[in-house]
Structures are given as structure tokens and as C-alpha cells.
mmCIF file of the C-alpha atoms, coordinates in Angstrom:
data_MODEL
# 
_entry.id   MODEL 
# 
loop_
_atom_site.group_PDB 
_atom_site.id 
_atom_site.type_symbol 
_atom_site.label_atom_id 
_atom_site.label_alt_id 
_atom_site.label_comp_id 
_atom_site.label_asym_id 
_atom_site.label_entity_id 
_atom_site.label_seq_id 
_atom_site.pdbx_PDB_ins_code 
_atom_site.Cartn_x 
_atom_site.Cartn_y 
_atom_site.Cartn_z 
_atom_site.occupancy 
_atom_site.B_iso_or_equiv 
_atom_site.pdbx_formal_charge 
_atom_site.auth_seq_id 
_atom_site.auth_comp_id 
_atom_site.auth_asym_id 
_atom_site.auth_atom_id 
_atom_site.pdbx_PDB_model_num 
ATOM 1  C CA . MET A 1 1  ? 86.668  117.897 60.331 1.00 0.00 ? 1  MET A CA 1 
ATOM 2  C CA . ASN A 1 2  ? 85.412  120.420 62.815 1.00 0.00 ? 2  ASN A CA 1 
ATOM 3  C CA . ILE A 1 3  ? 84.915  119.578 66.461 1.00 0.00 ? 3  ILE A CA 1 
ATOM 4  C CA . LEU A 1 4  ? 83.419  121.451 69.371 1.00 0.00 ? 4  LEU A CA 1 
ATOM 5  C CA . LEU A 1 5  ? 85.307  121.443 72.659 1.00 0.00 ? 5  LEU A CA 1 
ATOM 6  C CA . THR A 1 6  ? 83.805  121.893 76.078 1.00 0.00 ? 6  THR A CA 1 
ATOM 7  C CA . VAL A 1 7  ? 84.844  124.910 78.106 1.00 0.00 ? 7  VAL A CA 1 
ATOM 8  C CA . ASP A 1 8  ? 87.155  122.710 80.214 1.00 0.00 ? 8  ASP A CA 1 
ATOM 9  C CA . GLN A 1 9  ? 88.758  121.225 77.104 1.00 0.00 ? 9  GLN A CA 1 
ATOM 10 C CA . THR A 1 10 ? 89.259  124.672 75.591 1.00 0.00 ? 10 THR A CA 1 
ATOM 11 C CA . ASP A 1 11 ? 90.822  125.897 78.830 1.00 0.00 ? 11 ASP A CA 1 
ATOM 12 C CA . PHE A 1 12 ? 93.153  122.890 78.848 1.00 0.00 ? 12 PHE A CA 1 
ATOM 13 C CA . VAL A 1 13 ? 94.278  123.522 75.276 1.00 0.00 ? 13 VAL A CA 1 
ATOM 14 C CA . GLN A 1 14 ? 94.812  127.199 76.072 1.00 0.00 ? 14 GLN A CA 1 
ATOM 15 C CA . THR A 1 15 ? 96.873  126.328 79.160 1.00 0.00 ? 15 THR A CA 1 
ATOM 16 C CA . GLN A 1 16 ? 99.040  124.017 77.060 1.00 0.00 ? 16 GLN A CA 1 
ATOM 17 C CA . LEU A 1 17 ? 99.598  126.744 74.487 1.00 0.00 ? 17 LEU A CA 1 
ATOM 18 C CA . GLU A 1 18 ? 100.496 129.269 77.186 1.00 0.00 ? 18 GLU A CA 1 
ATOM 19 C CA . SER A 1 19 ? 103.074 126.832 78.585 1.00 0.00 ? 19 SER A CA 1 
ATOM 20 C CA . GLY A 1 20 ? 105.047 127.322 75.380 1.00 0.00 ? 20 GLY A CA 1 
ATOM 21 C CA . GLN A 1 21 ? 105.356 123.585 74.726 1.00 0.00 ? 21 GLN A CA 1 
ATOM 22 C CA . PHE A 1 22 ? 102.981 123.688 71.763 1.00 0.00 ? 22 PHE A CA 1 
ATOM 23 C CA . SER A 1 23 ? 102.707 126.053 68.845 1.00 0.00 ? 23 SER A CA 1 
ATOM 24 C CA . SER A 1 24 ? 99.075  125.465 67.886 1.00 0.00 ? 24 SER A CA 1 
ATOM 25 C CA . PRO A 1 25 ? 95.819  123.968 69.141 1.00 0.00 ? 25 PRO A CA 1 
ATOM 26 C CA . GLU A 1 26 ? 96.163  121.312 66.438 1.00 0.00 ? 26 GLU A CA 1 
ATOM 27 C CA . GLU A 1 27 ? 99.493  120.227 67.899 1.00 0.00 ? 27 GLU A CA 1 
ATOM 28 C CA . VAL A 1 28 ? 97.956  119.881 71.382 1.00 0.00 ? 28 VAL A CA 1 
ATOM 29 C CA . ILE A 1 29 ? 95.129  117.740 69.990 1.00 0.00 ? 29 ILE A CA 1 
ATOM 30 C CA . ALA A 1 30 ? 97.523  115.636 67.869 1.00 0.00 ? 30 ALA A CA 1 
ATOM 31 C CA . ILE A 1 31 ? 99.712  114.835 70.880 1.00 0.00 ? 31 ILE A CA 1 
ATOM 32 C CA . ALA A 1 32 ? 96.659  114.024 72.991 1.00 0.00 ? 32 ALA A CA 1 
ATOM 33 C CA . LEU A 1 33 ? 95.400  111.616 70.339 1.00 0.00 ? 33 LEU A CA 1 
ATOM 34 C CA . GLU A 1 34 ? 98.825  109.965 70.057 1.00 0.00 ? 34 GLU A CA 1 
ATOM 35 C CA . MET A 1 35 ? 98.897  109.469 73.825 1.00 0.00 ? 35 MET A CA 1 
ATOM 36 C CA . MET A 1 36 ? 95.415  107.982 73.730 1.00 0.00 ? 36 MET A CA 1 
ATOM 37 C CA . ALA A 1 37 ? 96.422  105.542 70.985 1.00 0.00 ? 37 ALA A CA 1 
ATOM 38 C CA . SER A 1 38 ? 99.519  104.499 72.965 1.00 0.00 ? 38 SER A CA 1 
ATOM 39 C CA . SER A 1 39 ? 97.441  103.967 76.076 1.00 0.00 ? 39 SER A CA 1 
ATOM 40 C CA . ARG A 1 40 ? 94.969  101.787 74.206 1.00 0.00 ? 40 ARG A CA 1 
ATOM 41 C CA . GLU A 1 41 ? 97.796  99.721  72.714 1.00 0.00 ? 41 GLU A CA 1 
ATOM 42 C CA . ALA A 1 42 ? 99.165  99.067  76.199 1.00 0.00 ? 42 ALA A CA 1 
ATOM 43 C CA . HIS A 1 43 ? 95.769  97.665  77.203 1.00 0.00 ? 43 HIS A CA 1 
ATOM 44 C CA . ASP A 1 44 ? 95.341  95.575  74.052 1.00 0.00 ? 44 ASP A CA 1 
ATOM 45 C CA . PRO A 1 45 ? 95.147  91.871  75.036 1.00 0.00 ? 45 PRO A CA 1 
ATOM 46 C CA . VAL A 1 46 ? 97.227  90.769  72.027 1.00 0.00 ? 46 VAL A CA 1 
ATOM 47 C CA . TRP A 1 47 ? 99.966  93.310  72.824 1.00 0.00 ? 47 TRP A CA 1 
ATOM 48 C CA . LEU A 1 48 ? 99.899  92.358  76.515 1.00 0.00 ? 48 LEU A CA 1 
ATOM 49 C CA . GLU A 1 49 ? 100.267 88.658  75.740 1.00 0.00 ? 49 GLU A CA 1 
ATOM 50 C CA . ALA A 1 50 ? 103.169 89.336  73.371 1.00 0.00 ? 50 ALA A CA 1 
ATOM 51 C CA . ALA A 1 51 ? 104.856 91.423  76.073 1.00 0.00 ? 51 ALA A CA 1 
ATOM 52 C CA . ARG A 1 52 ? 104.312 88.669  78.660 1.00 0.00 ? 52 ARG A CA 1 
ATOM 53 C CA . ILE A 1 53 ? 105.918 86.117  76.337 1.00 0.00 ? 53 ILE A CA 1 
ATOM 54 C CA . LYS A 1 54 ? 108.945 88.361  75.789 1.00 0.00 ? 54 LYS A CA 1 
ATOM 55 C CA . VAL A 1 55 ? 109.338 88.889  79.527 1.00 0.00 ? 55 VAL A CA 1 
ATOM 56 C CA . ARG A 1 56 ? 109.021 85.139  80.145 1.00 0.00 ? 56 ARG A CA 1 
ATOM 57 C CA . VAL A 1 57 ? 111.713 84.423  77.523 1.00 0.00 ? 57 VAL A CA 1 
ATOM 58 C CA . GLY A 1 58 ? 114.002 87.009  79.123 1.00 0.00 ? 58 GLY A CA 1 
ATOM 59 C CA . LEU A 1 59 ? 113.485 85.612  82.611 1.00 0.00 ? 59 LEU A CA 1 
ATOM 60 C CA . ASP A 1 60 ? 114.168 82.088  81.333 1.00 0.00 ? 60 ASP A CA 1 
ATOM 61 C CA . ASP A 1 61 ? 117.413 83.346  79.755 1.00 0.00 ? 61 ASP A CA 1 
ATOM 62 C CA . ILE A 1 62 ? 118.437 84.891  83.063 1.00 0.00 ? 62 ILE A CA 1 
ATOM 63 C CA . ALA A 1 63 ? 117.606 81.703  84.972 1.00 0.00 ? 63 ALA A CA 1 
ATOM 64 C CA . ARG A 1 64 ? 119.860 79.729  82.594 1.00 0.00 ? 64 ARG A CA 1 
ATOM 65 C CA . GLY A 1 65 ? 122.621 82.303  82.951 1.00 0.00 ? 65 GLY A CA 1 
ATOM 66 C CA . ASP A 1 66 ? 122.316 83.157  79.278 1.00 0.00 ? 66 ASP A CA 1 
ATOM 67 C CA . VAL A 1 67 ? 122.999 86.863  79.753 1.00 0.00 ? 67 VAL A CA 1 
ATOM 68 C CA . LEU A 1 68 ? 125.495 89.447  78.573 1.00 0.00 ? 68 LEU A CA 1 
ATOM 69 C CA . ASP A 1 69 ? 127.383 91.953  80.650 1.00 0.00 ? 69 ASP A CA 1 
ATOM 70 C CA . GLY A 1 70 ? 126.181 95.306  79.318 1.00 0.00 ? 70 GLY A CA 1 
ATOM 71 C CA . GLU A 1 71 ? 129.451 97.121  79.998 1.00 0.00 ? 71 GLU A CA 1 
ATOM 72 C CA . MET A 1 72 ? 131.421 94.417  78.202 1.00 0.00 ? 72 MET A CA 1 
ATOM 73 C CA . VAL A 1 73 ? 129.141 94.631  75.169 1.00 0.00 ? 73 VAL A CA 1 
ATOM 74 C CA . ILE A 1 74 ? 129.509 98.424  75.013 1.00 0.00 ? 74 ILE A CA 1 
ATOM 75 C CA . ASP A 1 75 ? 133.311 98.127  75.356 1.00 0.00 ? 75 ASP A CA 1 
ATOM 76 C CA . ARG A 1 76 ? 133.444 95.629  72.480 1.00 0.00 ? 76 ARG A CA 1 
ATOM 77 C CA . LEU A 1 77 ? 131.259 97.815  70.274 1.00 0.00 ? 77 LEU A CA 1 
ATOM 78 C CA . GLN A 1 78 ? 133.422 100.848 70.995 1.00 0.00 ? 78 GLN A CA 1 
ATOM 79 C CA . GLN A 1 79 ? 136.563 98.862  70.144 1.00 0.00 ? 79 GLN A CA 1 
ATOM 80 C CA . ARG A 1 80 ? 135.043 97.697  66.856 1.00 0.00 ? 80 ARG A CA 1 
ATOM 81 C CA . LEU A 1 81 ? 133.985 101.239 66.018 1.00 0.00 ? 81 LEU A CA 1 
ATOM 82 C CA . ALA A 1 82 ? 137.493 102.533 66.744 1.00 0.00 ? 82 ALA A CA 1 
ATOM 83 C CA . GLN A 1 83 ? 138.956 99.822  64.492 1.00 0.00 ? 83 GLN A CA 1 
ATOM 84 C CA . LYS A 1 84 ? 136.568 100.719 61.659 1.00 0.00 ? 84 LYS A CA 1 
ATOM 85 C CA . ARG A 1 85 ? 137.487 104.377 61.976 1.00 0.00 ? 85 ARG A CA 1 
ATOM 86 C CA . THR A 1 86 ? 141.191 103.544 61.886 1.00 0.00 ? 86 THR A CA 1 
ATOM 87 C CA . GLN A 1 87 ? 140.729 101.308 58.838 1.00 0.00 ? 87 GLN A CA 1 
ATOM 88 C CA . SER A 1 88 ? 138.842 103.983 56.920 1.00 0.00 ? 88 SER A CA 1 
ATOM 89 C CA . LEU A 1 89 ? 141.643 106.547 57.306 1.00 0.00 ? 89 LEU A CA 1 
# 
């Protein structure tokens, strides 16, 4: 597929290439399209409703006190990992 870019679009792609973050015009366009797809997903009514439900469930858990202390969970996981490493020696 061949596409024609406006002068402003071409300048933008060139600026991105000159920044050193991208190695080709195709990479600039690919990233731009990925960002566009992500943006559309975030505005999708089905996705938004699913996100609202998940947030509601989380808030209900918090209200009931059904939460975990993050530091305690990490400590337990690190202990289990250390045990597994010791057992495998």
C-alpha cells in the first residue's frame, strides 16, 4: 500500500526520525497507528463498561475490607522464591 502524506505529516515524520527514536518512516507510522488503535479502544463503550465494572468490584472489595497489604504480599512471594531456590540446590 502506498500513501501520500501532507507536507505537515512528512515534516512530523522527519522530525521523529531526526530525534533518533525511530529508525525508519515505517516505524513512525506503525507506532502512530498503534497509538490510534489504543485510543479508540479506550473510547469503546464495551471496553469502558467492562472497566467500570472492574472498578466497581474493586471499590466494593475495599469497602468490605477485603484487601491485601501489598508489602506483605511481596514479602511472602520473596520468601517463597527464596525457599524454592534453596530447595533446588
